[in-house]
Backbone as CSV, one residue per row, in Angstrom:
resi,resn,N_x,N_y,N_z,CA_x,CA_y,CA_z,C_x,C_y,C_z
1,PRO,-27.412,27.046,-5.743,-25.981,27.413,-5.864,-25.116,26.470,-5.075
2,VAL,-23.921,26.191,-5.566,-22.991,25.347,-4.869,-21.847,26.134,-4.337
3,GLU,-21.503,25.864,-3.040,-20.331,26.578,-2.414,-19.379,25.387,-2.047
4,VAL,-18.166,25.433,-2.584,-17.155,24.434,-2.335,-16.319,24.892,-1.099
5,LEU,-16.264,24.056,-0.069,-15.608,24.374,1.123,-14.152,23.743,1.157
6,GLN,-13.170,24.509,1.605,-11.839,23.951,1.761,-11.808,23.199,3.090
7,THR,-11.349,21.900,3.065,-11.310,21.117,4.321,-9.987,20.403,4.378
8,SER,-9.833,19.734,5.538,-8.547,18.973,5.657,-8.721,17.492,5.325
9,GLY,-9.900,17.110,4.769,-10.029,15.721,4.287,-11.269,15.043,4.812
10,SER,-11.268,13.713,4.716,-12.487,12.903,4.968,-13.088,13.120,6.364
11,VAL,-12.216,13.168,7.367,-12.774,13.329,8.763,-13.443,14.646,8.896
12,ASP,-12.781,15.702,8.439,-13.353,17.062,8.477,-14.627,17.137,7.663
13,ASN,-14.620,16.467,6.508,-15.807,16.518,5.637,-16.970,15.804,6.365
14,MET,-16.754,14.690,6.993,-17.843,13.983,7.629,-18.307,14.730,8.847
15,ARG,-17.406,15.356,9.555,-17.835,16.223,10.703,-18.753,17.316,10.252
16,ARG,-18.411,17.972,9.164,-19.264,19.049,8.628,-20.582,18.544,8.195
17,LEU,-20.589,17.411,7.515,-21.840,16.776,7.112,-22.710,16.470,8.266
18,MET,-22.153,15.799,9.246,-22.910,15.377,10.439,-23.354,16.533,11.287
19,GLY,-22.579,17.628,11.253,-22.923,18.843,12.007,-23.863,19.790,11.296
20,GLY,-24.156,19.496,9.996,-25.053,20.349,9.233,-24.457,21.523,8.546
21,SER,-23.111,21.681,8.577,-22.525,22.768,7.870,-22.145,22.459,6.421
22,ALA,-22.460,21.162,6.062,-22.267,20.746,4.615,-23.404,19.826,4.291
23,ASP,-23.848,19.886,3.033,-24.932,19.023,2.573,-24.444,17.766,1.887
24,VAL,-23.230,17.804,1.365,-22.674,16.667,0.669,-21.183,16.677,1.049
25,ALA,-20.569,15.473,1.199,-19.211,15.355,1.616,-18.544,14.264,0.801
26,PHE,-17.270,14.506,0.448,-16.444,13.468,-0.167,-15.711,12.782,0.981
27,SER,-15.625,11.429,0.945,-14.991,10.734,2.023,-14.543,9.375,1.498
28,THR,-13.513,8.837,2.171,-13.156,7.416,1.952,-14.284,6.620,2.580
29,VAL,-14.504,5.413,2.109,-15.546,4.523,2.652,-15.228,4.188,4.101
30,ASP,-13.979,4.042,4.489,-13.607,3.699,5.790,-14.021,4.763,6.792
31,VAL,-13.727,6.018,6.461,-14.053,7.105,7.371,-15.596,7.304,7.425
32,ALA,-16.273,7.183,6.276,-17.729,7.278,6.275,-18.377,6.225,7.171
33,ALA,-17.845,5.002,7.091,-18.384,3.918,7.989,-18.058,4.226,9.449
34,THR,-16.902,4.683,9.698,-16.491,5.053,11.095,-17.429,6.114,11.638
35,ALA,-17.686,7.167,10.770,-18.608,8.235,11.191,-19.976,7.717,11.452
36,GLN,-20.492,6.891,10.577,-21.830,6.325,10.714,-21.962,5.511,11.987
37,ASP,-20.930,4.798,12.364,-20.934,3.993,13.584,-20.659,4.804,14.842
38,GLY,-20.141,6.060,14.645,-19.800,6.886,15.814,-18.468,6.453,16.531
39,ASP,-17.580,5.756,15.752,-16.354,5.300,16.333,-15.347,6.417,16.243
40,LYS,-14.252,6.319,17.085,-13.214,7.325,17.128,-12.688,7.632,15.711
41,PRO,-12.553,8.832,15.306,-12.535,10.068,16.120,-13.913,10.798,16.180
42,PHE,-15.027,10.121,15.874,-16.343,10.712,15.929,-16.964,10.397,17.270
43,ASP,-17.787,11.349,17.786,-18.405,11.255,19.072,-19.789,10.547,19.023
44,THR,-20.508,10.775,17.937,-21.877,10.154,17.854,-22.045,9.556,16.464
45,ALA,-22.952,8.544,16.452,-23.336,7.847,15.244,-24.418,8.634,14.519
46,ARG,-24.303,8.682,13.224,-25.381,9.382,12.387,-25.569,8.590,11.128
47,PRO,-26.809,8.484,10.658,-27.044,7.775,9.405,-26.419,8.586,8.211
48,ILE,-25.834,7.845,7.262,-25.182,8.454,6.075,-25.632,7.681,4.857
49,ALA,-25.888,8.349,3.780,-26.234,7.676,2.553,-25.162,7.972,1.521
50,ALA,-24.658,6.954,0.870,-23.702,7.131,-0.177,-24.372,7.479,-1.499
51,LEU,-23.893,8.505,-2.206,-24.448,8.881,-3.476,-23.720,8.211,-4.611
52,ALA,-22.463,7.946,-4.462,-21.658,7.373,-5.596,-20.297,6.889,-5.042
53,SER,-19.777,5.948,-5.747,-18.397,5.515,-5.514,-17.572,6.026,-6.710
54,LEU,-16.546,6.820,-6.426,-15.790,7.436,-7.456,-14.620,6.523,-7.951
55,TYR,-13.883,5.928,-7.056,-12.803,5.018,-7.482,-12.321,4.220,-6.212
56,ASP,-11.703,3.111,-6.479,-11.106,2.360,-5.356,-9.773,2.998,-5.007
57,ASP,-9.543,3.096,-3.687,-8.260,3.596,-3.257,-7.613,2.529,-2.404
58,TYR,-6.319,2.594,-2.307,-5.549,1.549,-1.649,-4.606,2.155,-0.637
59,LEU,-4.433,1.465,0.455,-3.483,1.890,1.484,-2.110,1.291,1.144
60,HIS,-1.116,2.150,1.136,0.272,1.736,0.838,1.098,2.028,2.035
61,ILE,1.990,1.135,2.396,3.078,1.352,3.406,4.382,1.337,2.645
62,VAL,4.997,2.502,2.586,6.151,2.650,1.689,7.436,2.711,2.542
63,VAL,8.441,1.947,2.173,9.701,1.900,2.775,10.799,1.917,1.697
64,ARG,12.009,2.338,2.103,13.135,2.247,1.210,13.579,0.816,1.093
65,VAL,14.003,0.342,-0.044,14.463,-1.015,-0.182,15.669,-1.250,0.643
66,ASP,16.593,-0.274,0.777,17.789,-0.424,1.550,17.623,-0.385,3.045
67,ALA,16.413,-0.163,3.560,16.140,-0.119,4.952,16.036,-1.559,5.620
68,GLY,15.898,-2.565,4.788,15.753,-3.943,5.350,14.390,-4.202,6.001
69,ILE,13.389,-3.412,5.707,12.081,-3.573,6.246,11.283,-4.361,5.181
70,THR,10.768,-5.525,5.609,10.023,-6.358,4.632,8.617,-6.682,5.101
71,ARG,8.326,-6.396,6.348,6.946,-6.682,6.907,6.588,-5.621,7.936
72,ILE,5.360,-5.558,8.220,4.882,-4.518,9.156,5.525,-4.626,10.537
73,SER,5.731,-5.833,11.015,6.403,-6.042,12.313,7.803,-5.402,12.374
74,ASP,8.427,-5.213,11.246,9.770,-4.572,11.155,9.697,-3.072,11.510
75,LEU,8.513,-2.512,11.531,8.322,-1.125,11.862,8.500,-0.758,13.327
76,ALA,8.511,-1.719,14.206,8.632,-1.516,15.600,9.940,-0.701,15.883
77,GLY,9.745,0.423,16.630,10.893,1.209,16.950,11.385,2.168,15.849
78,ARG,10.655,2.167,14.735,11.062,2.984,13.596,10.284,4.289,13.530
79,GLN,10.780,5.253,12.796,10.063,6.523,12.536,9.079,6.282,11.402
80,VAL,7.790,6.364,11.647,6.761,6.071,10.662,5.805,7.220,10.585
81,SER,5.563,7.738,9.372,4.558,8.790,9.191,3.225,8.157,8.859
82,THR,2.236,8.499,9.622,0.886,7.991,9.420,-0.053,9.000,8.792
83,GLY,0.449,10.109,8.282,-0.432,11.065,7.698,-0.912,12.112,8.722
84,PRO,-1.596,13.125,8.250,-2.136,14.107,9.119,-3.097,13.562,10.207
85,VAL,-3.009,14.091,11.384,-3.872,13.603,12.522,-5.319,13.596,12.089
86,ASN,-5.986,12.443,12.401,-7.394,12.282,12.087,-7.746,12.253,10.591
87,SER,-6.765,12.057,9.802,-6.997,11.843,8.359,-7.384,10.398,8.130
88,ALA,-7.926,10.086,6.949,-8.253,8.663,6.661,-6.966,7.850,6.707
89,ILE,-5.844,8.377,6.281,-4.558,7.661,6.373,-4.230,7.359,7.797
90,ASP,-4.353,8.347,8.688,-3.961,8.170,10.072,-4.869,7.126,10.722
91,ILE,-6.195,7.169,10.452,-7.119,6.217,11.044,-6.762,4.791,10.552
92,LEU,-6.535,4.592,9.265,-6.243,3.279,8.760,-4.866,2.775,9.243
93,ALA,-3.876,3.678,9.286,-2.572,3.307,9.792,-2.612,2.906,11.257
94,SER,-3.378,3.635,12.075,-3.530,3.274,13.450,-4.175,1.854,13.617
95,ARG,-5.197,1.582,12.824,-5.873,0.312,12.845,-4.863,-0.857,12.438
96,LEU,-4.140,-0.573,11.405,-3.191,-1.566,10.932,-2.059,-1.876,11.885
97,LEU,-1.536,-0.736,12.477,-0.469,-0.927,13.485,-0.958,-1.691,14.717
98,THR,-2.216,-1.417,15.098,-2.839,-2.121,16.200,-3.027,-3.564,15.878
99,ALA,-3.518,-3.875,14.674,-3.666,-5.238,14.190,-2.386,-5.978,14.199
100,ALA,-1.276,-5.256,13.951,0.023,-5.921,13.891,0.701,-5.942,15.283
101,ALA,-0.096,-5.552,16.350,0.409,-5.596,17.692,1.589,-4.684,17.965
102,LEU,1.595,-3.528,17.257,2.688,-2.529,17.505,2.190,-1.365,18.409
103,THR,1.253,-1.677,19.245,0.622,-0.604,20.090,1.631,-0.114,21.151
104,ASP,2.502,-0.942,21.675,3.445,-0.488,22.679,4.461,0.521,22.144
105,THR,4.791,0.374,20.849,5.793,1.311,20.297,5.160,2.358,19.431
106,ARG,3.842,2.317,19.308,3.161,3.190,18.369,3.472,4.677,18.591
107,LYS,3.283,5.241,19.748,3.438,6.679,19.929,4.802,7.174,19.677
108,PRO,5.875,6.522,20.131,7.205,7.067,19.862,7.655,6.906,18.407
109,VAL,6.967,6.078,17.620,7.530,5.858,16.281,6.785,6.729,15.238
110,LEU,5.734,7.378,15.631,4.896,8.020,14.649,5.254,9.501,14.444
111,THR,5.165,9.962,13.192,5.097,11.386,12.889,3.840,11.515,12.092
112,ASN,3.241,12.702,12.039,1.992,12.842,11.297,2.144,13.824,10.129
113,ASP,3.017,13.462,9.185,3.286,14.281,8.020,2.348,13.978,6.923
114,ASP,2.065,14.925,6.116,1.315,14.769,4.886,2.176,13.904,3.948
115,PRO,1.538,12.909,3.244,2.312,12.086,2.346,3.188,12.836,1.343
116,ALA,2.755,14.018,0.973,3.553,14.821,-0.001,4.871,15.254,0.651
117,ALA,4.863,15.449,1.994,6.134,15.787,2.724,6.811,14.495,3.126
118,ALA,6.042,13.482,3.419,6.626,12.190,3.900,7.571,11.594,2.872
119,ASP,7.184,11.736,1.597,8.092,11.098,0.566,9.428,11.707,0.595
120,ASP,9.545,13.058,0.777,10.846,13.708,0.925,11.582,13.282,2.169
121,LEU,10.869,13.152,3.255,11.444,12.632,4.484,11.974,11.206,4.417
122,LEU,11.286,10.355,3.690,11.716,9.002,3.458,12.939,8.998,2.535
123,ALA,12.847,9.778,1.487,14.015,9.799,0.525,15.272,10.288,1.211
124,GLY,15.124,11.241,2.143,16.280,11.734,2.879,16.675,10.965,4.094
125,GLY,15.944,9.936,4.428,16.254,9.068,5.573,15.816,9.592,6.915
126,ALA,14.971,10.630,6.962,14.501,11.173,8.205,13.434,10.303,8.803
127,ILE,12.686,9.522,7.980,11.727,8.549,8.503,12.035,7.240,7.814
128,ASP,11.476,6.144,8.366,11.761,4.847,7.841,10.611,4.307,6.923
129,ALA,9.398,4.903,7.140,8.211,4.401,6.368,7.166,5.531,6.405
130,PHE,6.223,5.400,5.464,5.049,6.273,5.519,3.844,5.567,4.919
131,PHE,2.672,5.882,5.414,1.418,5.417,4.907,0.874,6.394,3.987
132,THR,0.189,5.936,2.904,-0.495,6.842,2.010,-1.663,6.031,1.410
133,ILE,-2.720,6.828,0.997,-3.874,6.247,0.384,-4.000,6.858,-1.007
134,GLY,-4.305,6.017,-1.978,-4.546,6.574,-3.339,-5.033,5.576,-4.287
135,GLY,-5.447,6.032,-5.444,-5.825,5.157,-6.527,-4.584,4.639,-7.206
136,LEU,-4.747,3.802,-8.203,-3.593,3.228,-8.882,-3.484,3.865,-10.281
137,PRO,-2.247,4.268,-10.604,-1.050,4.299,-9.834,-1.109,5.459,-8.819
138,ASP,-0.477,5.290,-7.685,-0.375,6.354,-6.658,0.752,7.258,-7.052
139,ASP,0.427,8.520,-7.306,1.404,9.464,-7.879,2.521,9.715,-6.874
140,THR,2.196,9.822,-5.563,3.207,9.986,-4.581,4.273,8.906,-4.578
141,VAL,3.814,7.667,-4.578,4.654,6.517,-4.624,5.420,6.490,-5.915
142,LYS,4.786,6.746,-7.034,5.485,6.708,-8.344,6.587,7.721,-8.418
143,ARG,6.330,8.952,-7.932,7.379,9.973,-7.986,8.549,9.613,-7.062
144,LEU,8.277,9.107,-5.918,9.329,8.666,-5.005,10.147,7.604,-5.597
145,ALA,9.492,6.617,-6.177,10.215,5.482,-6.732,11.132,5.859,-7.900
146,GLU,10.909,6.994,-8.538,11.775,7.505,-9.538,13.038,8.056,-8.976
147,ARG,13.025,8.405,-7.625,14.156,8.976,-6.926,14.977,7.976,-6.157
148,VAL,14.304,7.092,-5.430,14.960,6.073,-4.634,14.189,4.734,-4.784
149,PRO,14.911,3.607,-4.661,14.176,2.301,-4.725,13.317,2.132,-3.476
150,VAL,12.018,1.787,-3.705,11.091,1.658,-2.605,10.393,0.264,-2.666
151,ARG,9.795,-0.099,-1.531,9.077,-1.356,-1.415,7.782,-0.994,-0.711
152,LEU,6.701,-1.671,-1.134,5.422,-1.594,-0.522,5.289,-2.844,0.401
153,LEU,4.924,-2.636,1.679,4.867,-3.725,2.630,3.538,-4.499,2.445
154,PRO,3.640,-5.840,2.529,2.388,-6.633,2.448,1.595,-6.496,3.754
155,VAL,0.277,-6.648,3.647,-0.596,-6.521,4.809,-1.454,-7.762,5.060
156,GLU,-1.216,-8.790,4.285,-2.131,-9.979,4.392,-2.149,-10.602,5.762
157,ASP,-1.044,-10.516,6.552,-1.029,-11.111,7.876,-1.997,-10.383,8.845
158,GLU,-2.288,-9.138,8.575,-3.151,-8.330,9.473,-4.602,-8.271,9.031
159,VAL,-4.872,-8.678,7.810,-6.214,-8.581,7.249,-7.320,-9.220,8.081
160,GLY,-7.010,-10.444,8.528,-8.004,-11.152,9.368,-8.376,-10.372,10.588
161,THR,-7.339,-9.818,11.268,-7.598,-9.090,12.544,-8.407,-7.801,12.216
162,LEU,-8.031,-7.157,11.131,-8.765,-5.969,10.721,-10.268,-6.281,10.401
163,LEU,-10.476,-7.368,9.704,-11.880,-7.749,9.367,-12.638,-8.084,10.636
164,ASP,-12.020,-8.821,11.564,-12.683,-9.157,12.835,-13.055,-7.939,13.609
165,ARG,-12.165,-7.030,13.633,-12.416,-5.829,14.510,-13.249,-4.717,13.870
166,PHE,-13.058,-4.506,12.572,-13.690,-3.369,11.920,-14.650,-3.769,10.804
167,GLY,-14.760,-5.010,10.434,-15.609,-5.417,9.328,-14.960,-5.056,8.005
168,GLU,-15.748,-5.242,6.919,-15.207,-4.941,5.576,-14.888,-3.507,5.398
């Protein structure tokens, strides 16, 4: 028999798998690799076997076109939503902001809203940017773009640093 558990996402799923309260877990590959290595937010490394890859997902950094933000470095001092604490979005956003050398301003500029709420906050001007992860097309970004003009920030300047620090 199968019992489906309600969780808060990849980190929670991997913690349950590693702790023995789940037999199978859905996770982004980044969080699974982080769990296997025992890196933050996980305390210990554990072997993990992948059963399948379901789809490619992509990290998006969404800003309003009229905000004048065209690169990640422009996020310094801005209100940025990185997703729920310890979510895959939050982990990847933290890595990317660190790679972009925004560590000094990171804590004051972040909010940890769910992307479903963050799109309303961005549309209303309460935040300047938000991170989200999804397949293509990303429904959150698509719905928001129907309401206000948005831009996705490029990340190519930070990719080398990310690869050096975290691998593929």
